[in-house]
N, C-alpha and C positions, 0 to 999 in steps of 0.2 A: 187401353182406354186413352192413354196419352196421345197417341197418333190419331185417334178419332177426333180429337179436339185441336191439336196443334199441327198445322200443315207444314210449317218450316220454322226452324230455330237456328239462328246464326250467332256465334260468339262475337262480342264486341270488345270487351276489355276485362282485365283482372288487376286488382290492386291488393297489396298485402301490407299489413301493419304487424310485423313480426313481434315487436315489443309488447303490444297489447293483445296479441293472438286474435286479430280481426282481419277479415278479408271481404272484398266486394267483387262480385261477378256481374257483368252485364251481357244480356242477349237481346237481339231483335227477334221478335216472333210474329208469325202470321197464323191466325186461327183458321180453321175450316169454316166455310160459310154456315151461317145460321139458317136452317131450313124451315123452321116453323114460320107460318105466315102470321103477320100482325096486321090487323085491320086498321086502316086509316085512309082518309080521303086521298086519292092518288095525286091530286093536283095541289095539295097543301105542302108547305115547307116541311111540316112534321112527317107527312107521307113520304116525301123524298128522302128524308133522313132515315126513316124506318126501313125503306127499301134498301138502304146501304147496309142495314143489319143483316141482310141476306147475302152480303159479300164478305170475303175474309176481312178481318180487322187486324191491322198492324199495331203492335205494341212494343214497348221497351220493358224488359223484365230485369229487375235489379235484385240480386241476392246480397244481403248484408249478414255476414256470419260472425258471431262472437263465440269462438271456441271455448274460452274460459267460462262463459255463462251457459254453454250448451243451448244456444238459441240462434235461430236464423229468422230474418224477416225478408219476405219477398214482396216487392211492390211491382205491380204490373199496371202500366199507364198506357192508355190508348193513344195512338197518334193519327188514326184514320179520321176520327170525328173531333179532334181536339179544338178546332176552330169554332165549334158549336157547343160541344159538350165535353167536359172533363170526366172521364170514367177511370177510376182507379180501383184495383183490387189489392188488398193487403192480406198476406198470409203469414201467420206467425207459427213457427215450429219450435217447440221447446222440449228439451229432454225431460221425460217424466221419470224414467228409471234407467238403468244401465242399458236395457235392451228395447225401450219403447219411447215414443214421443207423443206429444199432443199437437193437434193442428187446429188453428182458429182462422177463419176467413171473414173478411169484411168487404163490402162493396160500397164505394162512394161515387156519387154522381153530382156534378155541379154544372149548372148552365153557364154559358159565357157571360161575363160581366155581371155575375151573381143573379142572372135571370132565373125564373122558375123553370124547372125541367118538366115538360108536359108529361102527364100521367101515362100516356101510351108508350112513351120512350122509356120511362121508368119500368113499366111492365115488360117491355122487350128486353131490357138489360137484365132484369131479375130472372126472366125465363132463360136467357143465355147463361147467366151465372149458375143457375140450378143445373142446366144441361152440362155445363163444364165441370161440375163438382166431382164427377167420376175420377178425373185425372188427379185431383188433389191427394188422393190416397197414394198415388205413385210419385208424388212430388220429390221426395228424397231420392228415390231410385233414379228418377229422370235427371236430377242434378248431379248425382254421384257418377252416373255413366251417360253424360249428354251426347247427343248426336249433333255434330257440327256440319253445317253446309257451307259451301264457299260462295 
């Protein structure tokens, strides 16, 4: 499921705080194109933006891991449309028992300069978020055994 959504993932950096048992990993990622069509007038600014949704979206993926708390936060921020729309996904992974964890995801959208986000763009991002939800079940496995590209 992971490779169906993520086209490429490249390691960027790793920071470690040994004293507090925390670490941070950063990756650049490119998603596969979003293939569902979204209707919008083709000559409008919104139509142009939504057509970009059919292209791969580049993002920065940041993992903040607190080993002592048994918790990891993943923030995925888009860079493809950031001049027009801030799109962020936050995933919280918490240890529930010794052998299981819980996963919570949130999607945030913010228009540039606090402008309203058009409803059709919200719909397109929600559809993409739902489509991408399959890989969240593999998030820990993907992090523990990442595939790096050069």
